[in-house]
C-alpha positions, 0 to 999 in steps of 0.5 A: 319181182322178176328173177335173173339179172336186173338193172337198178338205175339211180339218178341224182344231182352232184354237188356241182349240180350235174345230173349223175346216172348210176347203174348196177346189175344185180342177180335176183334168185327165185325165192322158194315158196313151195315148202312151207310148214306142213300139208294136211290131207282131207282126214286132218292128218298133218305131214311135215314137208321138206325142200330137196333141190327144186322139189317139195316132199312129204316127210312122212308116209301117207295115212289118209283113208279118203281121196281129196274129194271126200270119197272113202277108201276100202278098209282092208284091215280085216281082209285076208283076201289075196289076189285083188284085181289090178283094176280095183281102186280103193283098198288100203291096209294097216301092216299085218292088220295092226292099226297101231303101226299106222301113226309111224309107218302110214297105210299101204295102198295098192297102185290103183288106189294110189292113182285113184284109178287113173292111168300112169304118168309115163313120160313125166309130163302129166301130174296125177293127183291120185290119193294125194292132197290138193296141190300135190301129186303121185311122184312119177319115176322121173320125180324120184330119179330127180330126187335120187340124183340130187342126193348123190345118185343110186349108189348112196341115195338110201343113206341120204334118204333114210331116217337115222338110227334104229328106232324105226329101222332094224339096222342102218349102214354106218353112213346113213345120215338122212342129209336130205331130210326125206326121213324114209321109214320102212313100212314094209309091204302087203303081198297080193296073196294077203301076207305082209313082209319087211316092216322095219326092214324095207321101204317100198314107195309107189311111183305113178309110172307103169312098166309092163302091163299090170306092173308099175315102178316102185322105189326100194330102200333096204335097211342094210344097203346104201343104194336106192333101187328103182324097180319095175317088173317085180311090182304087181299093182296089187301089192300094198306099198307106201306113198309119199306125195310131191308138191305140184 
């Protein structure tokens, strides 16, 4: 049924045997079907989903080891190699090579891996599936800005996006309430020299949008801060960051 203002017309015969036409205008709002249940990656991992404004987001960090077409990624769990080339797709890492961290915090992926070697979605008009399940895509910086604006803007967004309490975060500002249901978790990062930093302290999420050559935007949430930072020029594509997917 179409949405918007619709006219319902009723024709009936009165007790005086006179035809009466009654018209009423009602407004039909669109019913969201984009956020239902959960989504599965090709490895069979399930992710709860949440409706935030007009968007549907995963509520957990991605932990797949294959692209949606079945192509296997490169397990970096035993890799001490730093300086991975920007153009090399396929690398994923468990934080500090600890496989036990993956169930909670997901894997860390280089930007080129997350994008499956595709070019950036600059301008927000092109959806890049990348490492995401079918029907989902790597969020562009515009997708993230829509999310951040919806929950109140950069000054308070982290409070609305971060998981509550200190079970997974080392600390949290007193006003953290996860009101959006996004449930951001601090998976830390892998630096391109092979070291690991900031688990339980910071969330780093890739966007599908480039900045300067060999760099791309990421979203950064801090355990002690209410702000959601959108950063770009610091972000070598060789870093390993978390991924959240958004529905097409």
